[in-house]
Each structure stands twice: as C-alpha cells, then as structure tokens.
MARMARFI-457866 format. One record per residue (C-alpha): residue number from 1; x, y, z; residue in three letters. Coordinates in nm, 2 decimals, always signed. Example, Ala and Ser with C-alpha at 12.3 -4.5 7.8 and 13.67 -1.06 7.14 Angstrom:
<recs>
1|+1.23|-0.45|+0.78|ALA
2|+1.37|-0.11|+0.71|SER
</recs>
This chain:
<recs>
1|+9.15|+17.87|+11.76|MET
2|+9.11|+18.02|+12.10|ASP
3|+9.14|+17.70|+12.31|VAL
4|+8.99|+17.86|+12.63|GLU
5|+8.67|+17.96|+12.44|LYS
6|+8.62|+17.64|+12.23|ILE
7|+8.77|+17.34|+12.41|PHE
8|+8.56|+17.14|+12.65|HIS
9|+8.45|+16.78|+12.70|MET
10|+8.11|+16.70|+12.54|LYS
11|+7.85|+16.79|+12.79|GLY
12|+7.51|+16.64|+12.87|GLY
13|+7.43|+16.27|+12.90|HIS
14|+7.37|+16.15|+12.55|ASP
15|+7.55|+15.86|+12.39|GLU
16|+7.84|+16.07|+12.27|THR
17|+7.88|+16.28|+12.59|SER
18|+8.19|+16.26|+12.81|TYR
19|+7.96|+16.15|+13.09|SER
20|+7.89|+15.83|+12.90|LYS
21|+8.24|+15.78|+12.76|ASN
22|+8.48|+15.83|+13.05|CYS
23|+8.51|+15.47|+13.17|SER
24|+8.88|+15.45|+13.06|LEU
25|+8.96|+15.75|+13.28|GLN
26|+8.76|+15.60|+13.57|LYS
27|+8.95|+15.27|+13.54|LYS
28|+9.28|+15.45|+13.55|ALA
29|+9.18|+15.67|+13.85|SER
30|+9.07|+15.35|+14.04|ASP
31|+9.41|+15.19|+13.97|MET
32|+9.59|+15.48|+14.13|MET
33|+9.33|+15.57|+14.40|LYS
34|+9.53|+15.42|+14.68|HIS
35|+9.81|+15.67|+14.62|ILE
36|+9.57|+15.97|+14.60|THR
37|+9.38|+15.87|+14.92|MET
38|+9.71|+15.81|+15.11|GLU
39|+9.83|+16.16|+15.00|ALA
40|+9.52|+16.35|+15.12|ILE
41|+9.52|+16.16|+15.45|GLN
42|+9.88|+16.26|+15.51|GLU
43|+9.80|+16.62|+15.43|VAL
44|+9.51|+16.62|+15.69|TYR
45|+9.71|+16.45|+15.96|ILE
46|+10.00|+16.68|+15.92|ASN
47|+9.80|+17.01|+15.91|THR
48|+9.47|+16.92|+16.09|THR
49|+9.29|+17.24|+15.96|PRO
50|+8.94|+17.33|+16.06|GLU
51|+8.86|+17.38|+15.69|ILE
52|+9.03|+17.15|+15.44|LEU
53|+9.03|+17.31|+15.10|ASN
54|+9.06|+17.08|+14.80|ILE
55|+9.07|+17.16|+14.43|ALA
56|+8.99|+16.93|+14.13|ASP
57|+9.16|+17.09|+13.83|LEU
58|+9.01|+17.00|+13.50|GLY
59|+8.71|+16.83|+13.67|CYS
60|+8.51|+16.80|+13.34|SER
61|+8.14|+16.72|+13.36|SER
62|+8.11|+16.34|+13.39|GLY
63|+8.03|+16.11|+13.68|ARG
64|+8.40|+16.08|+13.76|ASN
65|+8.40|+16.43|+13.92|SER
66|+8.15|+16.34|+14.20|LEU
67|+8.30|+15.99|+14.24|SER
68|+8.64|+16.14|+14.32|MET
69|+8.49|+16.39|+14.56|ILE
70|+8.32|+16.10|+14.75|SER
71|+8.65|+15.91|+14.76|ASP
72|+8.85|+16.21|+14.89|LEU
73|+8.58|+16.30|+15.15|TYR
74|+8.57|+15.95|+15.29|HIS
75|+8.95|+15.93|+15.30|ALA
76|+8.96|+16.25|+15.51|VAL
77|+8.67|+16.14|+15.72|GLU
78|+8.85|+15.82|+15.80|ASP
79|+9.17|+16.01|+15.89|ALA
80|+8.97|+16.25|+16.10|HIS
81|+8.82|+15.98|+16.31|ARG
82|+9.15|+15.81|+16.37|LYS
83|+9.33|+16.13|+16.49|THR
84|+9.34|+16.12|+16.87|PRO
85|+9.28|+16.50|+16.91|THR
86|+8.97|+16.47|+16.70|HIS
87|+8.80|+16.19|+16.90|GLY
88|+8.99|+15.89|+16.77|GLY
89|+9.04|+15.56|+16.96|PRO
90|+9.31|+15.69|+17.19|THR
91|+9.15|+16.02|+17.29|SER
92|+8.97|+16.08|+17.62|THR
93|+8.59|+16.13|+17.63|THR
94|+8.65|+16.50|+17.73|THR
95|+8.88|+16.56|+17.43|THR
96|+8.63|+16.40|+17.19|ALA
97|+8.35|+16.63|+17.32|LYS
98|+8.55|+16.95|+17.26|VAL
99|+8.71|+16.84|+16.93|ALA
100|+8.68|+17.08|+16.64|LYS
101|+8.45|+16.96|+16.37|VAL
102|+8.62|+16.94|+16.03|LEU
103|+8.48|+17.11|+15.72|THR
104|+8.58|+16.98|+15.37|VAL
105|+8.55|+17.23|+15.09|SER
106|+8.59|+17.10|+14.73|VAL
107|+8.64|+17.35|+14.44|TYR
108|+8.57|+17.21|+14.09|LEU
109|+8.78|+17.38|+13.82|ASN
110|+8.76|+17.37|+13.45|ASP
111|+8.74|+17.61|+13.15|LEU
112|+8.43|+17.83|+13.15|PRO
113|+8.28|+17.64|+12.86|THR
114|+8.26|+17.32|+13.08|ASN
115|+7.92|+17.18|+13.15|ASP
116|+7.92|+17.26|+13.52|PHE
117|+7.54|+17.25|+13.52|ASN
118|+7.53|+16.87|+13.48|SER
119|+7.74|+16.84|+13.80|ILE
120|+7.52|+17.08|+13.99|PHE
121|+7.20|+16.90|+13.89|ARG
122|+7.35|+16.57|+14.02|ALA
123|+7.44|+16.72|+14.36|LEU
124|+7.11|+16.67|+14.54|PRO
125|+7.12|+16.30|+14.47|GLU
126|+7.49|+16.29|+14.56|PHE
127|+7.43|+16.45|+14.90|PHE
128|+7.14|+16.23|+14.96|LEU
129|+7.36|+15.93|+14.89|LYS
130|+7.63|+16.06|+15.13|GLU
131|+7.36|+16.11|+15.40|GLU
132|+7.42|+16.49|+15.40|GLY
133|+7.67|+16.65|+15.63|SER
134|+7.70|+16.66|+16.01|MET
135|+7.51|+16.34|+16.06|ILE
136|+7.60|+16.16|+16.39|GLN
137|+7.73|+15.81|+16.32|LYS
138|+7.87|+15.57|+16.58|GLN
139|+7.93|+15.85|+16.83|GLY
140|+8.12|+16.07|+16.59|HIS
141|+8.01|+16.36|+16.37|PHE
142|+8.09|+16.34|+16.00|ARG
143|+8.28|+16.64|+15.85|PRO
144|+8.07|+16.89|+15.67|SER
145|+8.11|+16.89|+15.29|LEU
146|+8.07|+17.19|+15.06|PHE
147|+8.11|+17.19|+14.68|ILE
148|+8.17|+17.49|+14.46|ALA
149|+8.29|+17.58|+14.11|ALA
150|+8.59|+17.79|+14.02|SER
151|+8.59|+17.83|+13.64|PRO
152|+8.91|+17.94|+13.46|GLY
153|+9.23|+17.80|+13.30|SER
154|+9.47|+17.64|+13.54|PHE
155|+9.74|+17.80|+13.34|TYR
156|+9.64|+18.12|+13.52|GLY
157|+9.58|+18.20|+13.89|PRO
158|+9.26|+18.05|+14.03|ILE
159|+9.27|+18.07|+14.41|PHE
160|+9.41|+18.31|+14.68|PRO
161|+9.76|+18.26|+14.82|PRO
162|+9.80|+17.98|+15.07|ASN
163|+9.44|+17.88|+15.03|PHE
164|+9.45|+17.51|+14.92|LEU
165|+9.56|+17.20|+15.11|HIS
166|+9.53|+16.95|+14.83|PHE
167|+9.51|+16.96|+14.46|ILE
168|+9.39|+16.67|+14.24|TYR
169|+9.39|+16.67|+13.86|SER
170|+9.30|+16.38|+13.64|SER
171|+9.37|+16.36|+13.26|TYR
172|+9.41|+16.73|+13.22|SER
173|+9.77|+16.84|+13.22|LEU
174|+9.86|+16.68|+12.89|HIS
175|+9.64|+16.96|+12.74|TRP
176|+9.86|+17.26|+12.66|LEU
177|+9.74|+17.62|+12.70|SER
178|+9.75|+17.66|+12.32|LYS
179|+9.88|+17.50|+12.00|VAL
180|+10.25|+17.58|+12.01|PRO
181|+10.32|+17.90|+11.81|PRO
182|+10.65|+17.76|+11.69|GLY
183|+10.48|+17.51|+11.45|ILE
184|+10.37|+17.80|+11.22|TYR
185|+10.57|+17.97|+10.95|ASP
186|+10.60|+18.34|+10.90|ASP
187|+10.27|+18.34|+10.71|TYR
188|+10.08|+18.17|+10.99|GLY
189|+10.07|+17.84|+10.81|LYS
190|+10.13|+17.51|+10.99|SER
191|+10.46|+17.34|+10.91|MET
192|+10.31|+17.01|+11.02|ASN
193|+10.09|+16.96|+10.71|LYS
194|+9.89|+16.64|+10.69|GLY
195|+9.94|+16.57|+11.06|ASN
196|+9.77|+16.69|+11.38|ILE
197|+10.05|+16.61|+11.63|TYR
198|+10.41|+16.49|+11.63|ILE
199|+10.47|+16.20|+11.39|CYS
200|+10.75|+16.05|+11.19|GLU
201|+10.71|+16.29|+10.90|SER
202|+10.72|+16.60|+11.13|SER
203|+11.01|+16.84|+11.10|ASN
204|+11.23|+16.85|+11.41|PRO
205|+11.12|+17.21|+11.46|CYS
206|+10.77|+17.07|+11.53|ILE
207|+10.90|+16.86|+11.82|ILE
208|+11.10|+17.15|+11.95|GLU
209|+10.79|+17.37|+11.95|ALA
210|+10.58|+17.12|+12.14|TYR
211|+10.86|+17.06|+12.39|VAL
212|+10.90|+17.44|+12.45|GLU
213|+10.53|+17.49|+12.50|GLN
214|+10.51|+17.20|+12.75|PHE
215|+10.81|+17.34|+12.95|ARG
216|+10.65|+17.69|+12.96|GLU
217|+10.31|+17.56|+13.06|ASP
218|+10.41|+17.30|+13.31|PHE
219|+10.66|+17.53|+13.48|SER
220|+10.40|+17.81|+13.50|GLY
221|+10.14|+17.56|+13.64|PHE
222|+10.38|+17.45|+13.92|LEU
223|+10.47|+17.82|+14.00|GLN
224|+10.10|+17.92|+14.03|LEU
225|+10.00|+17.62|+14.24|ARG
226|+10.29|+17.67|+14.48|SER
227|+10.15|+18.01|+14.56|LYS
228|+9.79|+17.87|+14.61|GLU
229|+9.89|+17.58|+14.83|LEU
230|+9.97|+17.60|+15.20|THR
231|+10.31|+17.48|+15.32|MET
232|+10.31|+17.10|+15.32|GLY
233|+10.02|+17.10|+15.08|GLY
234|+10.01|+16.82|+14.82|ARG
235|+9.93|+16.77|+14.45|MET
236|+9.84|+16.45|+14.28|VAL
237|+9.84|+16.49|+13.90|LEU
238|+9.74|+16.22|+13.66|VAL
239|+9.81|+16.28|+13.29|PHE
240|+9.91|+16.11|+12.97|LEU
241|+10.28|+16.07|+12.87|GLY
242|+10.52|+15.85|+12.69|ARG
243|+10.74|+15.56|+12.79|GLU
244|+11.07|+15.65|+12.63|THR
245|+11.25|+15.97|+12.52|PRO
246|+11.13|+15.90|+12.16|ASN
247|+10.83|+16.11|+12.07|HIS
248|+10.71|+15.86|+11.82|ILE
249|+10.58|+15.54|+11.98|ASP
250|+10.28|+15.31|+11.97|ARG
251|+10.12|+15.50|+12.25|GLY
252|+9.95|+15.83|+12.27|ASN
253|+10.13|+15.98|+11.96|SER
254|+10.02|+15.67|+11.76|PHE
255|+9.65|+15.73|+11.85|LEU
256|+9.68|+16.09|+11.72|TRP
257|+9.84|+15.95|+11.40|GLU
258|+9.55|+15.72|+11.35|LEU
259|+9.31|+16.01|+11.38|LEU
260|+9.51|+16.20|+11.12|ALA
261|+9.48|+15.90|+10.89|ARG
262|+9.10|+15.90|+10.95|SER
263|+9.09|+16.26|+10.83|PHE
264|+9.29|+16.16|+10.52|SER
265|+9.05|+15.89|+10.44|ILE
266|+8.76|+16.14|+10.45|LEU
267|+8.97|+16.37|+10.23|ILE
268|+9.00|+16.09|+9.97|SER
269|+8.62|+16.06|+9.98|LYS
270|+8.57|+16.43|+9.93|GLY
271|+8.41|+16.48|+10.28|GLN
272|+8.69|+16.70|+10.41|VAL
273|+8.91|+16.97|+10.24|GLU
274|+9.28|+16.90|+10.25|GLU
275|+9.35|+17.26|+10.36|GLU
276|+9.13|+17.20|+10.66|LYS
277|+9.35|+16.92|+10.78|LEU
278|+9.67|+17.11|+10.70|ASN
279|+9.55|+17.39|+10.93|SER
280|+9.44|+17.17|+11.23|TYR
281|+9.68|+17.08|+11.51|ASP
282|+9.61|+16.97|+11.87|VAL
283|+9.72|+17.15|+12.19|HIS
284|+9.85|+16.82|+12.34|PHE
285|+10.18|+16.70|+12.47|TYR
286|+10.28|+16.36|+12.62|ALA
287|+10.59|+16.42|+12.83|PRO
288|+10.85|+16.16|+12.92|SER
289|+10.94|+16.07|+13.28|LYS
290|+11.27|+16.26|+13.24|GLU
291|+11.10|+16.57|+13.12|GLU
292|+10.86|+16.57|+13.41|ILE
293|+11.14|+16.52|+13.66|GLU
294|+11.35|+16.79|+13.50|GLU
295|+11.07|+17.06|+13.51|GLU
296|+10.98|+16.98|+13.88|VAL
297|+11.35|+17.01|+13.98|LYS
298|+11.40|+17.32|+13.78|LYS
299|+11.09|+17.50|+13.91|GLN
300|+11.19|+17.42|+14.27|GLY
301|+10.87|+17.46|+14.47|SER
302|+10.79|+17.09|+14.52|PHE
303|+10.94|+16.78|+14.64|LYS
304|+10.86|+16.47|+14.43|MET
305|+10.70|+16.21|+14.66|VAL
306|+10.67|+15.96|+14.37|ASN
307|+10.62|+15.94|+14.00|LEU
308|+10.44|+15.63|+13.88|GLU
309|+10.38|+15.50|+13.53|MET
310|+10.07|+15.30|+13.44|PHE
311|+9.94|+15.13|+13.14|GLN
312|+9.56|+15.08|+13.13|ILE
313|+9.50|+14.72|+13.02|GLU
314|+9.25|+14.65|+12.75|ARG
315|+8.94|+14.47|+12.86|GLU
316|+8.90|+14.14|+12.67|VAL
317|+8.52|+14.14|+12.73|ASP
318|+8.39|+14.49|+12.70|ASN
319|+8.02|+14.42|+12.67|GLY
320|+8.04|+14.34|+12.30|GLY
321|+8.21|+14.68|+12.22|ILE
322|+8.54|+14.67|+12.04|SER
323|+8.85|+14.84|+12.18|TYR
324|+8.85|+15.07|+11.87|GLY
325|+8.50|+15.18|+11.93|PHE
326|+8.56|+15.24|+12.30|ALA
327|+8.87|+15.45|+12.21|VAL
328|+8.69|+15.64|+11.94|ALA
329|+8.40|+15.72|+12.16|SER
330|+8.63|+15.86|+12.43|THR
331|+8.83|+16.07|+12.19|VAL
332|+8.51|+16.20|+12.03|ARG
333|+8.38|+16.31|+12.37|ALA
334|+8.70|+16.49|+12.43|ILE
335|+8.78|+16.64|+12.08|GLN
336|+8.43|+16.70|+11.94|GLU
337|+8.42|+17.07|+12.04|SER
338|+8.74|+17.15|+11.85|MET
339|+8.67|+16.93|+11.55|ILE
340|+8.32|+17.06|+11.52|LYS
341|+8.44|+17.42|+11.53|HIS
342|+8.71|+17.36|+11.26|HIS
343|+8.56|+17.10|+11.03|PHE
344|+8.19|+17.12|+11.09|GLY
345|+7.95|+16.89|+11.27|GLU
346|+7.85|+16.68|+10.96|GLU
347|+8.18|+16.48|+10.95|ILE
348|+8.18|+16.36|+11.31|LEU
349|+8.00|+16.02|+11.27|ASP
350|+8.19|+15.93|+10.96|SER
351|+8.53|+16.04|+11.11|LEU
352|+8.50|+15.84|+11.43|PHE
353|+8.35|+15.53|+11.26|HIS
354|+8.66|+15.53|+11.04|THR
355|+8.89|+15.60|+11.35|TYR
356|+8.74|+15.30|+11.54|ALA
357|+8.80|+15.07|+11.24|GLN
358|+9.17|+15.19|+11.21|LEU
359|+9.23|+15.14|+11.59|VAL
360|+9.08|+14.79|+11.57|ASP
361|+9.29|+14.70|+11.27|GLU
362|+9.61|+14.82|+11.43|GLU
363|+9.54|+14.65|+11.77|ILE
364|+9.50|+14.32|+11.58|SER
365|+9.85|+14.36|+11.44|LYS
366|+10.04|+14.49|+11.75|GLN
367|+9.94|+14.63|+12.09|ASP
368|+9.89|+15.00|+12.14|ILE
369|+10.04|+15.12|+12.47|ARG
370|+9.91|+15.46|+12.59|PRO
371|+10.10|+15.55|+12.90|ILE
372|+9.96|+15.74|+13.21|THR
373|+10.17|+15.91|+13.48|PHE
374|+10.08|+15.98|+13.84|LEU
375|+10.28|+16.26|+13.99|LEU
376|+10.27|+16.31|+14.36|ASN
377|+10.41|+16.64|+14.48|LEU
378|+10.46|+16.81|+14.82|SER
379|+10.51|+17.18|+14.86|LYS
380|+10.84|+17.28|+15.02|ILE
</recs>
C-alpha cells in the first residue's frame, strides 16, 4: 500500500471521525503543554523576529489542531508583552510606541489526503473567538496571526531553508514512511504472518526491519528539519514509544496484538480471509528512550533539551464509556483508511466492537501501559 496516498485520520465530524475521537491525544498534549509553551517563549525571547514561523507537523483534522494554535499564539503574545524592547513593563513609553509589531504565522502540515477543509471551515469561528488580530488591548497591540496549510510528507522537504523558528508535532512521528521492506521475503510475502506488528511470535528479522526503518526515517526527519529551522530554533515532538528495550510489552505493541487477535476472531467467523490478514502490516514503530537518544546524537544537528516519558492515566469515570470502547474508537479513527482499503468497509463495525471487548477483558486482568515521549530539541 502507498501510505502517502491512503493513510489519513478519519475526516469530518461524525461519530467515528478523528475530530470526535481525539480526546486521549488532547489529554496527553495538555499534560505536556507547559513544556511546549516554555519552549516557544524561549525561542521568541532569544530571536525576537518580526515574523515568527511555526509548523505543526501531522496536524490532522480534529479540534486539537486549532486548540494548539491558540495555546502557542497566547504563549508568544505573553512573551511579546513582557519583552522590554517590545513595550513590556520595563520599557519606556517612547520605546513602546516604536516597538515592532509581531506577526505569528502557523503552517499546518499533514499528508495531502488529510481533511484540511474541516480546519479551514472552523477558522472564522476560531478567529472570532480570538478577537481577530491587531486588536488593541490594555495599551498593547496583539500580534497578528496567520494560518496556512503545507501538505506533504514530513519525511521529505516541506519548507525553505532557515524558515521556521518552532516546530511542533503531536502523535505523528511513530508513523513510519512505509511498512519496512525487510519484513517481506523474496516473493513479496510478509514473513510476519498472523500479526500486524512486532509480537512474541515474530521472527527476529521482523524486529530488525522495523528498527532499521525507524532509524532511517527518524534520522532523515532530523536532517530535513535542521535545514528548515533557523539557528536556535526548537522542536517539540510528542510520539508513542516503549518503556524498556524489550519490543514486546503491555503497552503500544500489546494494543496492536489485540487488534491482530480481533482480525483472527473475524477470520474464525468467516468475515475475513486469512490471506488478507497475512498480507497486512502497520507502518508504526514505538522507539525506546535509548533509541531516540542514540539517533539524535548520531545525526548531530540538535541539542536535546529534555526527553520526558508520560503515561496517560485511564479515566475511572469516562461518561459511561468503557476504556476499551474509547481505545477502539480512537484506533478506528486513525486506522480506518488503511483497513478499509485492504479489507473492505463492511468489517469495520464488527472488528472494532470485537477489539473494544478484548481491550476491556485485558484491562480487567492487568493494566495496559501505552507510553508517550516528549522530545524537546534545540538546533545547534
């Protein structure tokens, strides 16, 4: 499958859309928001550009995109007001009058198949809520805010050299550029039969293939972004990972294993052909802390400010919705485009109903611990 042409979050605003099923990602972003906001304020204070260029890589189409733009804008606005040369508390009246007015430009990036239109349709209401740009408030002018889209894979070049000051990416970099070619034999058949990701029954060559693809993709990503960022520019990257060097855990790999089991149950019911499952693999990789650190050091363009590991706690009271149903709804919104293309649309409801049940059964036995990393990098 051509990932760039097929893969995208479920667009629109219906009950199975990403827009309606991205609360887990929003909760994670909120947990780490203080780090992100501090990072962009430091970039602004250290560079004080007239135009601050920000990119959100893998922006998707849900409400999280505009929510993050608002947070970043207000963080920059706050830093702008407190900077003496821009009319802050310690500046003179004369300096405040001649201070340059800051412009914030935000570029939303995702694959061309992303539902950018849903974001654009929400912009009038968004700007109205933000009171527009250049509105005088408490004796200060607010920075102008402009929003644009830059479609394309972030595993390729997106922006001109030395153009960006800040890059943010949330829950995107665990997606590889493609399914690792090394998992296929000489006849083009997957050697990971019955599975869709690394699991206990996977041959060691499967793990090696995924590791190699991660290294190639992540190193290339860092190299490209180093060219697009100005000196002193920053990146805050949020993505899934794993807690230990072991690839098999009760975290993200286990959730993929449960989805593979769900397919197997549908095969036993005659709803899915076994060959279809044997030829389906995901372009995903959950790196460890050590792997991330190694690739950043090896690539050499960035200083690691910090690398934080988070676990998103389960909500005990989730409005009457089980944890399994919440996870299944999120995974469906993310994976539907790929599954629909490979297996057909008719299995979706049955597949994710089964998946929700399996997740709930497993969580009742032992906790599932999906891990999230926040990587804060500064260009050197």
